C-alpha positions, 0 to 999 in steps of 0.5 A, a space after each residue: 500500500 505504501 508503494 502504491 500510494 507513493 507512485 500514485 502521488 508522483 503521478 498526480 503531483 506531476 500531472 497537477 504541475 503540468 496541467 493544473 486541474 486534474 481528476 484525482 478520483 475515479 468512481 465506477 464508470 462515471 466520467 471523473 470530475 476535475 479537482 483544482 490544482 490546490 486540491 490535487 496537491 492536497 491529495 498528493 500530500 495525503 497519499 504521501 502521509 498515508 504511505 509514511 504510515 504504511 512504511 512504519 510497519 513494512 516488511 520485505 517485498 521482493 518485487 520492490 526493485 528499489 528498496 525491497 520494501 525497506 520502510 527505513 529507505 522509503 521514508 526519506 524518499 517520501 519526505 523528499 517527495 512531500 518537499 517537492 510538492 510543497 515547493 510547487 505550491 510555494 509553501 516554503 516552510 513545509 518544504 524545508 521541514 520535509 526536505 530536512 527529513 528527506 534524502 541527504 546522500 547518495 544511495 537512497 534515490 528512487 528510480 524507475 527501473 529499466 532494462 534491455 528487454 524489448 518493451 522495457 526500455 527507458 524512455 530517453 534511451 528509446 528515443 536516443 537509440 531507436 528513433 532515427 538521427 539521434 533526436 535528443 540534442 542539447 541546446 546551445 543555451 544549456 551547453 553554454 550554461 554548463 561551460 559558464 564555470 570551468 570544471 563542471 563535470 556534468 558536461 561530460 556526464 550528460 553528453 558525448 563530445 562530437 567528432 572534434 572532441 567538443 561539446 556543442 549545443 544546437 542553436 534553438 533559442 540563441 541564434 543571433 550569436 550562434 557559432 557555425 558549429 551550433 548551427 551544424 547538426 553534424 557538430 552537435 553533442 549527443 545524449 550520454 546520461 539516460 541514453 541507454 535502454 537500461 538507464 534507470 530514471 529518477 523519480 526523486 534524488 538526494 540532489 534535488 532534495 538538497 536544492 529544494 532544502 536550500 531554496 526553502 531555507 533561503 526564502 525563509 531567511 536561513 541563508 547560511 544553511 542554504 549556502 552550505 546545502 547549495 555548495 554541497 551540490 556545486 562541490 559534487 559538480 566540480 565547482 567551488 563555493 558560491 560567492 555571489 550575491 544572488 543566492 536564490 538565483 544560483 540555487 535555481 540555476 544549479 537545480 536547472 543544470 543538475 536535474 537534466 531531463 527530469 522535468 522540474 525546471 518547467 514548474 520552477 520557471 513558472 513558479 518563479 516567473 523566470 521563463 526564458 521566453 514570455 510566450 512559453 505556455 504556463 501549462 500543458 493543454 489537455 489532449 483532444 482525446 481527453 475532451 472526447 472521452 470526458 465531458 468534465 474537462 475544463 477549458 484550457 486556461 492559465 488560471 488552472 495553475 498557480 504561478 503567484 503567491 
């Protein structure tokens, strides 16, 4: 039950983040009604709290590919997930309190498990290896951000260099000052991290939790602990301690760089109003299939998501 509620909470939490208003309960064969984003996040927190109770009485579960049912290992994961969704809702006090009880070191991250068997490929590995022409490429803005400070080890962790031994991103957004290599599809770096069929993909990691904690602490006036937690991530990335004046901005920058392909940057940009392009949509639109299947689907609108506090 703890595992089921944890995974359901993640599904609802991410759907709420991307779409805003979502169905959270299904009753029989009735078309499900839509809850507000606030109601959806409340359901997420309820599920995670219940899961914590279940894992206080857990035993061995052989089919649990992550922790074999070990409640002591699941518990910090659940607190980290609670921290993430409190952060989404801009409840920084509760986000900090949960992150304090969350993941703090390598070895306890929660993953989606994949392998090389057909039908069990990882999503990104499938795209990188099965689709024609290496469809996943970094943008030049992202590659340049990783190069902004010398020594960032994530550049080689995330990407493979081109034939010239260089790391080059595609000129998708910054076109006016793009180099010839950034415009040349044969010169672009290809995906390395998550690029194999069997590469497991994280639901939540200690690095995300530490950055959630750092931001929540900074917003609550605890700049000293926030800087310490930020520098933990910077050190692991091969960088020195942060010495600038925009602590929250640097925390968000490191989170953007660190959580490559993990989907949290979209929510952060909306929450903090730091979208690189003002025309970037505030939310995903409901698919036509949903409108056709469910008469309760609301009309798409930005006010279905929370973006100011």
